[in-house]
Steps between C-alpha positions, in 0.01 A plus 500: 500500500762747455806583304826668594477857391879555473479600132431861417148587401617585149680171455202297611252691286730447205510124563114490524477705179707241322277217646195679361650509159591125505159409625358644190740302275392153414773236471636495152262764370511875448180678610617852403264463204209560740476857621334571834143616434288674758232756543546781251711298248411528136601347173531174299626296800182597697280409198670165468456443873127587486451277189656194674303561820188531289587173328530321834177655640644751746457831311125550432505855359341500157818626324871514528606856581879491548444698828575339834213620708301353798327244290833366368652507843195293633546250221869465581420443872244230404757332284775517780264365754397207277862414432661520843685823428549808718172689466607862454331592178833571334583305179866442560735248332375210710136567440546549132721189471224292650238665290674460167641161572874588465540255208532198731430169323209316663637193685291191600510128574723297269714788370881515529767759450719765661195723578351207699826476689488874579141464614602221731787696636285799579238285671775327698646828613156622625417172679254333273712235314701252700639259243803530270493737208453273194354713223199270484154627589366203682246453781730641769550815298130526430415466872766764582344740247154433650631572853656830371184604325291435807735705717496797257131504419556401132288282282560139632557273207858367541601667174785750519367767256635841452309648803619229741868530379491878524390494864749219577797669358400839652504331847838349429676832448623614841722220616605381154612837370694590810667156532623538143680816581763318710520804729496403868320818601237462230444134598456593864242769406316252280499241782378760752219610278400139425466411866333840579245439222441144643418608849287791368306257280461237777388755758306745283395346181137610563592843631488829309826614338581743777441215745761291314750790517432536869586135570815542299599810694456310831749242372739781401454671838595180673813461296601854604428429871763351736229282644468283193720325250676728257389342180160454329541126491605495864199707604255277304641177642566606859369269771418585858509201738486274205195670347511688165429866532289493179228248442578456124838350609309244715236407243729513200317777303826698514609287204211604278584706185453873568258694278629795287323741744689345789825554314403858434423553872821337594688743273323795658561383860864421417556843366390655833125557478348496853119522498492372862799698626738307725258201565666179600189280547176427328220239532149429381260548794252267328748206511703571804470681832842663484473531881872550561520769227193681620630506866864585424510698176355827379217492242564698181220428251297232324527432128266253347491201744830572673557708816849658522702564818838643575 
């Protein structure tokens, strides 16, 4: 729950900025061809966006206008929600890549080839595929794809089409891109963000975005405090009298794949955002009494289902 803040603010923000760039770059593909489109944008790219959204049943206005207004934003949000993406109404590279299909070949049972190997490797990295990478799309691969589609709210058919692959490779970005840099500092940042996103997802998957950032900031506050371990991993896996300090460590949900929104919240908390100030504790009153916290710590605020204390 915390990270050593020995770096300067500028250095840390620079690192996070680099991470944001890599998170938008799919493995082996250049997404620069997709400009970021948002409220007020105009032009051919907006018209193409509207047409494709219309083709898929999300844009219901009677004509394509080439202007990104509230109707287009709402259509984008519906598409993002339906495809397990961050719902922000902004048609960035990830959203457009999923929308347009990114040119991925549809893969299904019985197929072979290097793209099947790549699919298996990505599924393996994210915890869905447990066999050897063979390049053959058999039953194990099909079941792994189905598990991934269920987890991401995609159409469940066991077929790795363009949409499934786009979401899969987008989620692969953070750890893969940083590991490839061979830079110890970059690898550490990637590892920190990975575990921070995991605890955020495990503790606050159903919470509003600000609630996710708040949970991440508690982790970071603990890392900075002398009363807790001085690494994110250490804080997450800390035990007291043999009992894990976080229930996801005990029930195993800490190992679930973080959502893209959890990654985004992790980046924000890591860069110093503190929506709950110097809070060191949180709990869900509907699930736990939190009696020790209530008696011994100072209440700060409640966000979503979590009460925060310092």
